[in-house]
C-alpha positions in Angstrom: 2.8 -1.0 -9.6 1.7 -4.2 -7.7 3.3 -5.6 -4.7 4.8 -9.0 -4.8 5.0 -11.2 -1.9 7.7 -13.7 -0.8 6.8 -16.9 1.0 3.5 -17.1 2.9 2.5 -13.6 3.7 0.3 -12.5 6.4 -1.9 -9.4 6.4 -2.4 -7.1 9.4 -5.0 -4.3 8.8 -4.5 -1.0 10.6 -7.3 0.3 12.9 -7.6 3.8 11.5 -9.8 4.6 8.5 -10.6 7.9 6.9 -12.9 9.5 4.4 -11.4 10.5 1.1 -13.7 13.2 -0.2 -11.8 13.5 -3.5 -12.3 9.8 -4.5 -15.5 9.1 -2.5 -13.8 6.2 -0.7 -13.1 5.1 2.9 -9.3 4.7 2.9 -7.6 2.2 5.2 -4.2 0.6 5.2 -2.7 -2.9 5.7 0.7 -4.2 6.4 1.6 -7.4 4.6 4.4 -9.3 6.3 6.4 -11.7 4.1 9.9 -13.1 4.1 11.3 -9.7 3.1 9.6 -7.8 5.8 6.7 -5.4 6.2 5.0 -3.9 3.0 2.3 -1.2 3.5 -0.7 -1.2 1.2 -3.2 1.5 0.8 -6.8 0.1 0.6 -10.0 1.8 -0.4 -13.7 0.9 -0.5 -16.1 3.0 -2.5 -19.0 4.7 -1.0 -21.2 3.1 -3.6 -20.0 -0.4 -2.5 -20.9 0.4 1.1 -24.3 1.8 0.3 -25.1 -1.0 -2.2 -24.1 -3.7 0.3 -26.3 -2.4 3.1 -29.0 -1.1 0.7 -28.8 2.3 2.1 -28.3 5.5 0.1 -27.0 8.6 1.8 -28.6 7.8 5.1 -25.4 7.2 6.9 -21.9 8.4 7.1 -19.5 6.3 5.1 -17.3 5.6 8.1 -20.2 4.3 10.0 -21.0 2.0 7.1 -17.4 0.9 6.9 -17.4 0.0 10.6 -20.5 -2.2 10.1 -18.8 -4.1 7.2 -15.1 -3.9 8.3 -14.6 -7.7 8.6 -16.1 -8.3 5.2 -14.3 -5.5 3.5 -10.9 -6.7 5.1 -11.6 -10.2 3.9 -12.2 -8.9 0.4 -9.3 -6.5 0.4 -7.0 -9.3 1.6 -8.2 -11.8 -1.0 -7.5 -9.1 -3.7 -4.0 -8.6 -2.3 -3.2 -12.3 -2.2 -4.6 -12.7 -5.8 -2.4 -9.7 -7.0 -5.3 -7.6 -7.9 -3.8 -4.1 -7.4 -4.7 -0.9 -9.0 -2.1 0.9 -11.2 -0.9 3.0 -8.2 -0.4 -0.2 -6.0 -3.4 0.3 -3.9 -6.3 -2.2 -3.4 -9.8 -0.9 -4.3 -13.0 -2.8 -3.1 -15.9 -2.0 -5.5 -19.6 -2.7 -5.3 -19.3 -6.0 -7.3 -16.6 -7.2 -4.9 -19.0 -6.9 -1.9 -22.1 -7.7 -3.8 -21.0 -10.0 -6.6 
């Protein structure tokens, strides 16, 4: 279930992020503003992507790694949203190859 955007959308990332133990991801959210209004999008980045990007394995907490890479992760997630690259559940997942490709 991918979101579709009308007109020229803008993306605003929310400040809060949290660790999802079940998926081994840092979860964060964005609001996409388009001609129809606000559309929330759940975003995730894998722990593997964070560790690979910084070449650190198990040395830091995932939320600390996310904080160090937040601008880059937001740029990748935003690009995926604008390209319509959504997961089947409508979320955006940033993987290792997205940050290290």
